[in-house]
PDB file with one MODEL, atoms N, CA, C and O in Angstrom:
MODEL        1
ATOM      1  N   MET A   1     -23.085 195.658  14.834  1.00  0.00           N
ATOM      2  CA  MET A   1     -23.919 196.283  15.826  1.00  0.00           C
ATOM      3  C   MET A   1     -25.315 196.482  15.259  1.00  0.00           C
ATOM      4  O   MET A   1     -25.467 196.912  14.115  1.00  0.00           O
ATOM      5  N   ALA A   2     -26.315 196.179  16.035  1.00  0.00           N
ATOM      6  CA  ALA A   2     -27.707 196.276  15.600  1.00  0.00           C
ATOM      7  C   ALA A   2     -28.245 197.681  15.823  1.00  0.00           C
ATOM      8  O   ALA A   2     -27.745 198.424  16.668  1.00  0.00           O
ATOM      9  N   THR A   3     -29.264 198.033  15.060  1.00  0.00           N
ATOM     10  CA  THR A   3     -29.968 199.289  15.251  1.00  0.00           C
ATOM     11  C   THR A   3     -31.155 199.037  16.173  1.00  0.00           C
ATOM     12  O   THR A   3     -31.956 198.133  15.934  1.00  0.00           O
ATOM     13  N   ILE A   4     -31.262 199.840  17.223  1.00  0.00           N
ATOM     14  CA  ILE A   4     -32.298 199.662  18.234  1.00  0.00           C
ATOM     15  C   ILE A   4     -33.357 200.745  18.070  1.00  0.00           C
ATOM     16  O   ILE A   4     -33.033 201.913  17.853  1.00  0.00           O
ATOM     17  N   ASP A   5     -34.632 200.351  18.176  1.00  0.00           N
ATOM     18  CA  ASP A   5     -35.741 201.298  18.174  1.00  0.00           C
ATOM     19  C   ASP A   5     -35.788 201.950  19.558  1.00  0.00           C
ATOM     20  O   ASP A   5     -36.389 201.413  20.488  1.00  0.00           O
ATOM     21  N   ILE A   6     -35.156 203.099  19.676  1.00  0.00           N
ATOM     22  CA  ILE A   6     -35.005 203.778  20.965  1.00  0.00           C
ATOM     23  C   ILE A   6     -36.357 204.202  21.530  1.00  0.00           C
ATOM     24  O   ILE A   6     -36.575 204.101  22.738  1.00  0.00           O
ATOM     25  N   ASP A   7     -37.256 204.669  20.690  1.00  0.00           N
ATOM     26  CA  ASP A   7     -38.567 205.094  21.183  1.00  0.00           C
ATOM     27  C   ASP A   7     -39.332 203.925  21.797  1.00  0.00           C
ATOM     28  O   ASP A   7     -39.955 204.059  22.850  1.00  0.00           O
ATOM     29  N   LYS A   8     -39.278 202.789  21.130  1.00  0.00           N
ATOM     30  CA  LYS A   8     -39.956 201.592  21.649  1.00  0.00           C
ATOM     31  C   LYS A   8     -39.307 201.137  22.959  1.00  0.00           C
ATOM     32  O   LYS A   8     -40.003 200.763  23.903  1.00  0.00           O
ATOM     33  N   LEU A   9     -37.978 201.170  23.013  1.00  0.00           N
ATOM     34  CA  LEU A   9     -37.261 200.789  24.222  1.00  0.00           C
ATOM     35  C   LEU A   9     -37.558 201.770  25.354  1.00  0.00           C
ATOM     36  O   LEU A   9     -37.767 201.351  26.493  1.00  0.00           O
ATOM     37  N   ARG A  10     -37.578 203.065  25.056  1.00  0.00           N
ATOM     38  CA  ARG A  10     -37.888 204.078  26.070  1.00  0.00           C
ATOM     39  C   ARG A  10     -39.294 203.850  26.638  1.00  0.00           C
ATOM     40  O   ARG A  10     -39.492 203.914  27.851  1.00  0.00           O
ATOM     41  N   ASP A  11     -40.259 203.585  25.766  1.00  0.00           N
ATOM     42  CA  ASP A  11     -41.633 203.318  26.216  1.00  0.00           C
ATOM     43  C   ASP A  11     -41.686 202.082  27.102  1.00  0.00           C
ATOM     44  O   ASP A  11     -42.367 202.075  28.128  1.00  0.00           O
ATOM     45  N   TYR A  12     -40.965 201.037  26.703  1.00  0.00           N
ATOM     46  CA  TYR A  12     -40.939 199.804  27.489  1.00  0.00           C
ATOM     47  C   TYR A  12     -40.333 200.046  28.878  1.00  0.00           C
ATOM     48  O   TYR A  12     -40.888 199.609  29.886  1.00  0.00           O
ATOM     49  N   LEU A  13     -39.199 200.740  28.924  1.00  0.00           N
ATOM     50  CA  LEU A  13     -38.543 201.002  30.203  1.00  0.00           C
ATOM     51  C   LEU A  13     -39.394 201.904  31.095  1.00  0.00           C
ATOM     52  O   LEU A  13     -39.447 201.705  32.309  1.00  0.00           O
ATOM     53  N   THR A  14     -40.049 202.881  30.507  1.00  0.00           N
ATOM     54  CA  THR A  14     -40.925 203.760  31.283  1.00  0.00           C
ATOM     55  C   THR A  14     -42.067 202.958  31.894  1.00  0.00           C
ATOM     56  O   THR A  14     -42.406 203.142  33.063  1.00  0.00           O
ATOM     57  N   ASP A  15     -42.652 202.077  31.109  1.00  0.00           N
ATOM     58  CA  ASP A  15     -43.733 201.229  31.614  1.00  0.00           C
ATOM     59  C   ASP A  15     -43.210 200.278  32.693  1.00  0.00           C
ATOM     60  O   ASP A  15     -43.852 200.088  33.726  1.00  0.00           O
ATOM     61  N   TYR A  16     -42.054 199.689  32.447  1.00  0.00           N
ATOM     62  CA  TYR A  16     -41.437 198.723  33.364  1.00  0.00           C
ATOM     63  C   TYR A  16     -41.138 199.362  34.717  1.00  0.00           C
ATOM     64  O   TYR A  16     -41.488 198.810  35.761  1.00  0.00           O
ATOM     65  N   THR A  17     -40.493 200.519  34.697  1.00  0.00           N
ATOM     66  CA  THR A  17     -40.131 201.171  35.957  1.00  0.00           C
ATOM     67  C   THR A  17     -41.341 201.828  36.611  1.00  0.00           C
ATOM     68  O   THR A  17     -41.428 201.881  37.838  1.00  0.00           O
ATOM     69  N   GLY A  18     -42.260 202.322  35.817  1.00  0.00           N
ATOM     70  CA  GLY A  18     -43.485 202.909  36.369  1.00  0.00           C
ATOM     71  C   GLY A  18     -44.321 201.872  37.092  1.00  0.00           C
ATOM     72  O   GLY A  18     -44.865 202.139  38.164  1.00  0.00           O
ATOM     73  N   THR A  19     -44.424 200.696  36.510  1.00  0.00           N
ATOM     74  CA  THR A  19     -45.154 199.603  37.152  1.00  0.00           C
ATOM     75  C   THR A  19     -44.490 199.218  38.459  1.00  0.00           C
ATOM     76  O   THR A  19     -45.170 198.987  39.459  1.00  0.00           O
ATOM     77  N   ALA A  20     -43.173 199.147  38.460  1.00  0.00           N
ATOM     78  CA  ALA A  20     -42.446 198.813  39.685  1.00  0.00           C
ATOM     79  C   ALA A  20     -42.682 199.876  40.759  1.00  0.00           C
ATOM     80  O   ALA A  20     -42.846 199.551  41.935  1.00  0.00           O
ATOM     81  N   ALA A  21     -42.699 201.139  40.351  1.00  0.00           N
ATOM     82  CA  ALA A  21     -42.880 202.235  41.302  1.00  0.00           C
ATOM     83  C   ALA A  21     -44.233 202.150  42.002  1.00  0.00           C
ATOM     84  O   ALA A  21     -44.343 202.447  43.191  1.00  0.00           O
ATOM     85  N   PHE A  22     -45.251 201.749  41.266  1.00  0.00           N
ATOM     86  CA  PHE A  22     -46.585 201.701  41.841  1.00  0.00           C
ATOM     87  C   PHE A  22     -46.932 200.350  42.452  1.00  0.00           C
ATOM     88  O   PHE A  22     -48.053 200.140  42.914  1.00  0.00           O
ATOM     89  N   ASN A  23     -45.973 199.439  42.452  1.00  0.00           N
ATOM     90  CA  ASN A  23     -46.180 198.133  43.078  1.00  0.00           C
ATOM     91  C   ASN A  23     -45.231 197.908  44.246  1.00  0.00           C
ATOM     92  O   ASN A  23     -44.805 196.781  44.499  1.00  0.00           O
ATOM     93  N   GLY A  24     -44.907 198.970  44.947  1.00  0.00           N
ATOM     94  CA  GLY A  24     -44.149 198.827  46.168  1.00  0.00           C
ATOM     95  C   GLY A  24     -42.677 199.178  46.093  1.00  0.00           C
ATOM     96  O   GLY A  24     -41.955 198.973  47.069  1.00  0.00           O
ATOM     97  N   PHE A  25     -42.205 199.697  44.973  1.00  0.00           N
ATOM     98  CA  PHE A  25     -40.808 200.096  44.836  1.00  0.00           C
ATOM     99  C   PHE A  25     -40.745 201.569  44.421  1.00  0.00           C
ATOM    100  O   PHE A  25     -40.441 201.874  43.268  1.00  0.00           O
ATOM    101  N   PRO A  26     -41.030 202.477  45.351  1.00  0.00           N
ATOM    102  CA  PRO A  26     -41.111 203.898  44.987  1.00  0.00           C
ATOM    103  C   PRO A  26     -39.817 204.474  44.419  1.00  0.00           C
ATOM    104  O   PRO A  26     -39.868 205.468  43.696  1.00  0.00           O
ATOM    105  N   ALA A  27     -38.665 203.891  44.718  1.00  0.00           N
ATOM    106  CA  ALA A  27     -37.404 204.388  44.163  1.00  0.00           C
ATOM    107  C   ALA A  27     -37.358 204.232  42.645  1.00  0.00           C
ATOM    108  O   ALA A  27     -36.613 204.947  41.974  1.00  0.00           O
ATOM    109  N   ALA A  28     -38.136 203.317  42.105  1.00  0.00           N
ATOM    110  CA  ALA A  28     -38.178 203.122  40.654  1.00  0.00           C
ATOM    111  C   ALA A  28     -38.747 204.342  39.946  1.00  0.00           C
ATOM    112  O   ALA A  28     -38.522 204.528  38.750  1.00  0.00           O
ATOM    113  N   LEU A  29     -39.481 205.172  40.674  1.00  0.00           N
ATOM    114  CA  LEU A  29     -40.026 206.390  40.081  1.00  0.00           C
ATOM    115  C   LEU A  29     -38.898 207.321  39.631  1.00  0.00           C
ATOM    116  O   LEU A  29     -39.041 208.033  38.637  1.00  0.00           O
ATOM    117  N   LEU A  30     -37.794 207.317  40.347  1.00  0.00           N
ATOM    118  CA  LEU A  30     -36.631 208.114  39.944  1.00  0.00           C
ATOM    119  C   LEU A  30     -36.064 207.612  38.622  1.00  0.00           C
ATOM    120  O   LEU A  30     -35.671 208.407  37.768  1.00  0.00           O
ATOM    121  N   ASP A  31     -36.024 206.286  38.454  1.00  0.00           N
ATOM    122  CA  ASP A  31     -35.568 205.717  37.177  1.00  0.00           C
ATOM    123  C   ASP A  31     -36.490 206.143  36.047  1.00  0.00           C
ATOM    124  O   ASP A  31     -36.033 206.459  34.949  1.00  0.00           O
ATOM    125  N   THR A  32     -37.787 206.150  36.317  1.00  0.00           N
ATOM    126  CA  THR A  32     -38.759 206.534  35.297  1.00  0.00           C
ATOM    127  C   THR A  32     -38.495 207.960  34.811  1.00  0.00           C
ATOM    128  O   THR A  32     -38.529 208.230  33.611  1.00  0.00           O
ATOM    129  N   MET A  33     -38.233 208.855  35.742  1.00  0.00           N
ATOM    130  CA  MET A  33     -37.962 210.252  35.365  1.00  0.00           C
ATOM    131  C   MET A  33     -36.621 210.372  34.640  1.00  0.00           C
ATOM    132  O   MET A  33     -36.498 211.156  33.699  1.00  0.00           O
ATOM    133  N   ASP A  34     -35.622 209.608  35.065  1.00  0.00           N
ATOM    134  CA  ASP A  34     -34.304 209.656  34.424  1.00  0.00           C
ATOM    135  C   ASP A  34     -34.362 209.157  32.984  1.00  0.00           C
ATOM    136  O   ASP A  34     -33.693 209.703  32.106  1.00  0.00           O
ATOM    137  N   ILE A  35     -35.150 208.135  32.745  1.00  0.00           N
ATOM    138  CA  ILE A  35     -35.240 207.528  31.410  1.00  0.00           C
ATOM    139  C   ILE A  35     -35.718 208.540  30.373  1.00  0.00           C
ATOM    140  O   ILE A  35     -35.293 208.493  29.219  1.00  0.00           O
ATOM    141  N   GLU A  36     -36.585 209.441  30.770  1.00  0.00           N
ATOM    142  CA  GLU A  36     -37.103 210.443  29.842  1.00  0.00           C
ATOM    143  C   GLU A  36     -36.015 211.385  29.347  1.00  0.00           C
ATOM    144  O   GLU A  36     -36.120 211.930  28.249  1.00  0.00           O
ATOM    145  N   ASP A  37     -34.964 211.583  30.151  1.00  0.00           N
ATOM    146  CA  ASP A  37     -33.892 212.514  29.786  1.00  0.00           C
ATOM    147  C   ASP A  37     -32.667 211.846  29.171  1.00  0.00           C
ATOM    148  O   ASP A  37     -31.735 212.540  28.764  1.00  0.00           O
ATOM    149  N   MET A  38     -32.646 210.521  29.093  1.00  0.00           N
ATOM    150  CA  MET A  38     -31.479 209.796  28.587  1.00  0.00           C
ATOM    151  C   MET A  38     -31.432 209.811  27.065  1.00  0.00           C
ATOM    152  O   MET A  38     -32.460 209.842  26.390  1.00  0.00           O
ATOM    153  N   ASP A  39     -30.194 209.787  26.540  1.00  0.00           N
ATOM    154  CA  ASP A  39     -30.044 209.635  25.092  1.00  0.00           C
ATOM    155  C   ASP A  39     -30.072 208.143  24.762  1.00  0.00           C
ATOM    156  O   ASP A  39     -30.162 207.309  25.663  1.00  0.00           O
ATOM    157  N   GLY A  40     -29.996 207.814  23.499  1.00  0.00           N
ATOM    158  CA  GLY A  40     -30.117 206.430  23.051  1.00  0.00           C
ATOM    159  C   GLY A  40     -29.088 205.495  23.655  1.00  0.00           C
ATOM    160  O   GLY A  40     -29.414 204.371  24.038  1.00  0.00           O
ATOM    161  N   PHE A  41     -27.845 205.953  23.741  1.00  0.00           N
ATOM    162  CA  PHE A  41     -26.780 205.117  24.300  1.00  0.00           C
ATOM    163  C   PHE A  41     -27.036 204.826  25.774  1.00  0.00           C
ATOM    164  O   PHE A  41     -26.882 203.693  26.229  1.00  0.00           O
ATOM    165  N   GLU A  42     -27.427 205.856  26.510  1.00  0.00           N
ATOM    166  CA  GLU A  42     -27.699 205.686  27.939  1.00  0.00           C
ATOM    167  C   GLU A  42     -28.882 204.751  28.186  1.00  0.00           C
ATOM    168  O   GLU A  42     -28.871 203.956  29.125  1.00  0.00           O
ATOM    169  N   ILE A  43     -29.892 204.854  27.339  1.00  0.00           N
ATOM    170  CA  ILE A  43     -31.057 203.974  27.482  1.00  0.00           C
ATOM    171  C   ILE A  43     -30.654 202.524  27.258  1.00  0.00           C
ATOM    172  O   ILE A  43     -31.085 201.636  27.995  1.00  0.00           O
ATOM    173  N   CYS A  44     -29.835 202.282  26.248  1.00  0.00           N
ATOM    174  CA  CYS A  44     -29.376 200.911  25.988  1.00  0.00           C
ATOM    175  C   CYS A  44     -28.557 200.382  27.160  1.00  0.00           C
ATOM    176  O   CYS A  44     -28.709 199.224  27.550  1.00  0.00           O
ATOM    177  N   GLN A  45     -27.694 201.217  27.723  1.00  0.00           N
ATOM    178  CA  GLN A  45     -26.907 200.795  28.884  1.00  0.00           C
ATOM    179  C   GLN A  45     -27.811 200.477  30.067  1.00  0.00           C
ATOM    180  O   GLN A  45     -27.608 199.474  30.752  1.00  0.00           O
ATOM    181  N   LYS A  46     -28.802 201.320  30.309  1.00  0.00           N
ATOM    182  CA  LYS A  46     -29.737 201.114  31.415  1.00  0.00           C
ATOM    183  C   LYS A  46     -30.490 199.804  31.232  1.00  0.00           C
ATOM    184  O   LYS A  46     -30.628 199.024  32.173  1.00  0.00           O
ATOM    185  N   ALA A  47     -30.977 199.566  30.017  1.00  0.00           N
ATOM    186  CA  ALA A  47     -31.727 198.352  29.733  1.00  0.00           C
ATOM    187  C   ALA A  47     -30.867 197.111  29.939  1.00  0.00           C
ATOM    188  O   ALA A  47     -31.319 196.137  30.540  1.00  0.00           O
ATOM    189  N   GLU A  48     -29.645 197.140  29.451  1.00  0.00           N
ATOM    190  CA  GLU A  48     -28.748 196.004  29.637  1.00  0.00           C
ATOM    191  C   GLU A  48     -28.466 195.777  31.118  1.00  0.00           C
ATOM    192  O   GLU A  48     -28.390 194.635  31.571  1.00  0.00           O
ATOM    193  N   GLY A  49     -28.311 196.860  31.868  1.00  0.00           N
ATOM    194  CA  GLY A  49     -28.079 196.755  33.299  1.00  0.00           C
ATOM    195  C   GLY A  49     -29.262 196.158  34.043  1.00  0.00           C
ATOM    196  O   GLY A  49     -29.105 195.562  35.108  1.00  0.00           O
ATOM    197  N   MET A  50     -30.450 196.325  33.468  1.00  0.00           N
ATOM    198  CA  MET A  50     -31.666 195.781  34.077  1.00  0.00           C
ATOM    199  C   MET A  50     -31.948 194.359  33.594  1.00  0.00           C
ATOM    200  O   MET A  50     -32.926 193.737  34.009  1.00  0.00           O
ATOM    201  N   GLY A  51     -31.081 193.848  32.712  1.00  0.00           N
ATOM    202  CA  GLY A  51     -31.252 192.498  32.218  1.00  0.00           C
ATOM    203  C   GLY A  51     -32.224 192.357  31.068  1.00  0.00           C
ATOM    204  O   GLY A  51     -32.709 191.258  30.801  1.00  0.00           O
ATOM    205  N   ILE A  52     -32.516 193.445  30.385  1.00  0.00           N
ATOM    206  CA  ILE A  52     -33.459 193.431  29.258  1.00  0.00           C
ATOM    207  C   ILE A  52     -32.701 193.106  27.986  1.00  0.00           C
ATOM    208  O   ILE A  52     -31.642 193.675  27.722  1.00  0.00           O
ATOM    209  N   ASP A  53     -33.244 192.191  27.200  1.00  0.00           N
ATOM    210  CA  ASP A  53     -32.631 191.756  25.958  1.00  0.00           C
ATOM    211  C   ASP A  53     -32.902 192.776  24.853  1.00  0.00           C
ATOM    212  O   ASP A  53     -34.044 192.943  24.426  1.00  0.00           O
ATOM    213  N   LEU A  54     -31.863 193.449  24.397  1.00  0.00           N
ATOM    214  CA  LEU A  54     -32.019 194.484  23.383  1.00  0.00           C
ATOM    215  C   LEU A  54     -32.397 193.919  22.013  1.00  0.00           C
ATOM    216  O   LEU A  54     -32.857 194.660  21.145  1.00  0.00           O
ATOM    217  N   HIS A  55     -32.210 192.631  21.815  1.00  0.00           N
ATOM    218  CA  HIS A  55     -32.590 192.013  20.544  1.00  0.00           C
ATOM    219  C   HIS A  55     -34.093 192.149  20.291  1.00  0.00           C
ATOM    220  O   HIS A  55     -34.535 192.143  19.142  1.00  0.00           O
ATOM    221  N   ASP A  56     -34.863 192.269  21.350  1.00  0.00           N
ATOM    222  CA  ASP A  56     -36.315 192.438  21.206  1.00  0.00           C
ATOM    223  C   ASP A  56     -36.679 193.795  20.627  1.00  0.00           C
ATOM    224  O   ASP A  56     -37.821 194.008  20.218  1.00  0.00           O
ATOM    225  N   PHE A  57     -35.724 194.710  20.587  1.00  0.00           N
ATOM    226  CA  PHE A  57     -35.983 196.080  20.129  1.00  0.00           C
ATOM    227  C   PHE A  57     -35.205 196.439  18.874  1.00  0.00           C
ATOM    228  O   PHE A  57     -35.106 197.613  18.518  1.00  0.00           O
ATOM    229  N   GLU A  58     -34.652 195.431  18.199  1.00  0.00           N
ATOM    230  CA  GLU A  58     -33.923 195.679  16.953  1.00  0.00           C
ATOM    231  C   GLU A  58     -34.874 196.097  15.844  1.00  0.00           C
ATOM    232  O   GLU A  58     -36.014 195.637  15.769  1.00  0.00           O
ATOM    233  N   VAL A  59     -34.383 196.976  14.990  1.00  0.00           N
ATOM    234  CA  VAL A  59     -35.170 197.436  13.844  1.00  0.00           C
ATOM    235  C   VAL A  59     -34.900 196.528  12.677  1.00  0.00           C
ATOM    236  O   VAL A  59     -35.459 196.727  11.598  1.00  0.00           O
TER     237      VAL A  59
ENDMDL
END
């Protein structure tokens, strides 16, 4: 199992969902707020569910 830079992944997901929220998908704003409260495991699950390659965030 790889070690993931959670802070970098959290920043990426916040930017990703924030951009979506302001480009016509206001429901993504809820994801943005949820991401701030997630622990590392939950963030990794969310990212995988969104199709984001976690290998890009390995330490």
